[in-house]
Backbone as CSV, one residue per row, in Angstrom:
resi,resn,N_x,N_y,N_z,CA_x,CA_y,CA_z,C_x,C_y,C_z
1,MET,30.622,103.165,32.900,29.899,103.562,31.658,28.847,102.463,31.590
2,THR,27.715,102.753,31.210,26.505,101.831,30.808,26.798,101.086,29.537
3,PRO,26.699,99.913,29.461,26.998,99.297,28.033,25.457,99.576,27.264
4,ARG,25.533,99.936,26.189,24.567,100.353,25.285,23.651,98.890,24.824
5,PHE,24.372,97.870,24.609,23.899,96.696,24.095,24.126,95.375,25.248
6,ALA,22.777,94.871,25.474,22.511,93.897,26.343,23.188,92.347,25.390
7,THR,23.393,91.290,26.458,23.494,90.280,26.077,22.501,89.660,25.003
8,GLY,22.803,89.193,23.940,21.816,88.537,22.794,21.383,89.614,21.882
9,THR,21.735,90.784,22.100,21.394,91.836,21.219,22.199,91.636,19.662
10,ARG,21.516,91.668,18.591,21.894,91.424,17.278,22.739,93.003,16.949
11,VAL,23.918,92.720,16.461,24.683,94.140,16.061,25.185,93.904,14.524
12,ARG,25.596,95.013,14.110,26.472,94.896,12.678,27.618,95.805,13.070
13,VAL,28.822,95.455,12.566,30.085,96.212,12.740,29.993,97.125,11.585
14,LYS,30.330,98.188,12.168,30.548,99.237,11.113,31.364,98.887,9.859
15,ALA,31.074,99.342,8.697,32.014,98.866,7.500,33.044,99.952,7.173
16,ALA,33.101,101.013,7.980,33.919,102.102,7.645,35.473,101.553,7.631
17,ARG,36.028,102.200,6.911,37.631,102.119,6.702,38.359,103.523,6.952
18,PRO,38.337,103.939,8.134,38.753,105.411,8.320,40.414,105.273,8.208
19,GLU,41.072,104.105,8.381,42.340,104.081,8.380,42.810,104.390,6.901
20,THR,42.162,104.560,5.872,42.418,104.791,4.600,42.441,106.389,4.394
21,LEU,41.944,107.037,5.326,41.695,108.567,5.433,42.781,109.085,6.263
22,MET,43.261,108.448,7.365,43.975,109.108,8.268,45.010,107.974,8.902
23,ARG,45.849,108.592,9.792,46.779,107.580,10.544,46.001,107.369,11.676
24,LEU,45.659,105.852,11.813,44.904,105.491,12.876,45.492,103.890,13.221
25,HIS,45.286,103.647,14.346,45.332,102.353,14.909,44.273,101.682,15.451
26,LEU,43.714,100.810,14.456,42.416,100.339,14.712,42.272,98.696,15.272
27,ARG,41.408,98.576,16.230,41.499,97.171,16.689,40.362,96.338,16.229
28,THR,39.683,96.859,15.248,38.647,96.234,14.445,38.999,95.638,13.391
29,PRO,39.063,94.235,13.396,39.692,93.467,12.276,38.729,93.785,11.000
30,HIS,39.290,93.869,9.892,38.757,93.851,8.712,37.616,92.970,8.339
31,TYR,38.016,91.512,8.676,37.184,90.494,8.277,35.666,90.577,8.943
32,VAL,35.707,91.504,10.214,34.127,91.440,10.519,33.484,92.784,10.280
33,ARG,34.189,93.733,9.493,33.528,94.707,9.218,32.271,94.593,8.420
34,GLY,31.194,95.073,8.723,30.110,95.146,7.772,29.126,93.860,8.188
35,ARG,29.767,93.064,9.206,29.085,91.742,9.561,28.190,91.909,10.673
36,GLN,27.272,90.876,10.648,26.356,90.761,11.659,26.692,89.756,12.906
37,GLY,26.587,90.154,13.972,26.969,89.272,15.166,26.243,89.492,16.187
38,THR,26.485,88.646,17.185,25.479,88.861,18.492,26.277,89.058,19.785
39,VAL,25.982,90.003,20.545,26.567,90.411,21.801,26.592,89.189,22.950
40,LEU,27.896,88.793,23.389,27.857,87.711,24.144,27.913,88.439,25.560
41,ARG,28.750,89.411,25.665,28.845,89.863,26.988,29.577,91.271,26.973
42,ALA,29.260,92.268,27.847,30.063,93.703,27.966,31.346,93.142,28.851
43,LEU,32.436,93.620,28.439,33.778,93.426,29.411,34.107,94.426,30.210
44,GLY,33.489,95.456,30.068,33.817,96.527,30.885,34.052,97.751,30.049
45,SER,34.653,98.821,30.658,34.970,100.145,30.145,36.486,100.440,30.043
46,PHE,36.909,100.811,29.058,38.530,101.022,28.866,38.666,102.151,28.014
47,PRO,39.976,102.857,28.196,40.277,103.869,27.382,40.450,103.434,25.926
48,ASN,40.059,104.055,24.950,39.978,103.797,23.671,41.318,103.544,23.042
49,PRO,41.894,102.523,22.556,43.166,102.290,22.180,43.509,102.822,20.857
50,GLU,42.529,103.525,20.083,42.805,104.006,18.783,43.400,105.364,18.930
51,ASP,43.071,105.955,20.291,43.704,107.066,20.576,45.082,107.005,21.522
52,LEU,44.768,105.930,22.271,46.111,105.754,23.066,47.353,105.482,22.175
53,ALA,47.222,104.792,21.039,48.391,104.482,20.305,49.162,105.550,19.803
54,PHE,48.198,107.079,19.730,49.129,107.881,19.245,49.063,109.036,20.384
55,ASN,49.038,108.553,21.613,49.145,109.274,22.864,48.329,110.526,22.960
56,ARG,47.025,110.231,22.394,45.897,111.447,22.356,45.213,110.933,23.753
57,PRO,44.305,111.945,24.156,43.270,111.811,25.123,42.512,110.593,24.664
58,ALA,42.351,109.595,25.394,41.416,108.551,25.066,40.224,108.404,25.886
59,PRO,39.081,108.701,25.313,37.768,108.391,25.957,37.650,106.869,26.388
60,VAL,36.789,106.870,27.379,36.588,105.340,27.793,35.457,104.947,26.913
61,LYS,35.438,103.648,26.484,34.554,103.026,25.724,34.161,101.675,26.235
62,VAL,32.945,101.243,25.885,32.647,99.821,26.271,33.228,98.842,25.297
63,LEU,33.699,97.654,25.796,34.278,96.583,25.141,33.274,95.562,25.008
64,TYR,33.219,94.834,24.101,32.125,93.513,24.135,32.894,92.554,23.573
65,HIS,32.275,91.195,23.850,32.636,90.131,23.265,31.454,89.962,22.301
66,VAL,31.731,89.601,20.888,30.690,89.742,19.747,30.955,88.142,19.036
67,LEU,29.949,87.592,19.016,29.944,86.153,18.384,29.654,86.286,17.138
68,PHE,30.018,85.587,16.168,29.772,85.694,14.693,29.847,84.178,14.276
69,ASP,28.880,83.842,13.372,28.998,82.559,12.606,30.137,82.627,11.788
70,GLN,30.898,81.492,11.730,32.192,81.277,11.075,31.920,81.277,9.527
71,GLN,31.141,80.667,9.083,30.893,80.281,7.689,30.839,81.664,7.067
72,PRO,30.050,82.574,7.199,30.002,83.944,6.256,31.291,84.607,6.356
73,VAL,31.979,84.579,7.441,33.227,85.300,7.880,34.195,84.763,6.901
74,TRP,34.568,83.555,6.877,35.603,82.804,6.514,35.386,81.936,5.004
75,ASN,34.007,81.609,4.793,33.597,80.824,3.861,34.120,79.182,3.877
76,GLU,34.216,78.968,5.335,34.748,77.474,5.643,34.113,77.398,6.930
77,GLY,34.131,75.969,7.412,33.485,75.564,8.695,32.434,74.753,8.490
78,GLN,32.051,74.301,9.652,30.758,73.404,9.759,29.673,74.292,10.312
79,ALA,28.438,74.063,10.258,27.316,74.789,10.681,27.554,74.653,12.344
80,GLY,27.396,75.959,12.846,27.408,75.872,14.375,28.996,76.358,14.742
81,ASP,29.758,76.483,14.001,31.263,76.986,14.233,30.923,78.509,14.372
82,THR,31.758,78.885,15.552,31.625,80.500,15.694,33.065,81.087,15.610
83,LEU,32.907,82.375,15.689,33.991,83.203,15.844,33.895,84.408,16.970
84,LEU,34.748,84.445,17.861,34.638,85.389,19.013,35.467,86.571,18.707
85,VAL,35.135,87.790,18.790,35.829,88.916,18.531,35.532,90.039,19.574
86,GLU,36.589,90.637,20.387,36.472,91.943,21.147,36.355,93.307,20.334
87,LEU,35.219,93.711,20.579,34.835,95.042,19.689,34.488,96.311,20.766
88,PHE,34.896,97.273,20.261,34.479,98.670,21.073,33.289,98.815,20.621
89,GLU,32.318,99.403,21.376,31.027,100.124,21.225,30.704,100.793,20.117
90,HIS,31.785,101.849,19.941,31.539,102.791,18.838,31.684,102.252,17.490
91,TRP,32.292,100.873,17.298,32.064,100.196,15.923,30.912,99.522,15.842
92,LEU,29.930,99.541,16.781,28.821,98.687,16.505,27.365,99.545,16.501
93,ASP,26.468,98.939,15.663,25.046,99.503,15.483,24.258,98.325,15.611
94,PRO,23.009,98.688,16.259,21.921,97.740,16.416,21.584,97.294,14.984
95,GLU,21.370,95.793,14.840,21.051,95.234,13.577,19.545,95.423,13.452
96,GLU,19.017,95.893,12.296,17.606,96.321,12.050,16.869,94.919,11.535
97,GLY,15.673,94.639,12.204,14.796,93.448,11.942,15.559,92.306,12.475
């Protein structure tokens, strides 16, 4: 599967909270939802764990390392501190502007 986002692409994590509507297993941490980050690298394509957790057919999705500035996420740290999170492509949107 070809990655949609190249290294260096600014992205925003979707702010959705589908787990409040149905039974889901999400690997997207709440603390980065709605936040802006930068794609560090594509890690490959893997079956979607959100489906695997419930023994459903799991479409293959691209997984990324996404880098975030730490201060906006945790309200602490020094300038230049970062946070690295693995996120699946369907949780990412290109950042406008």
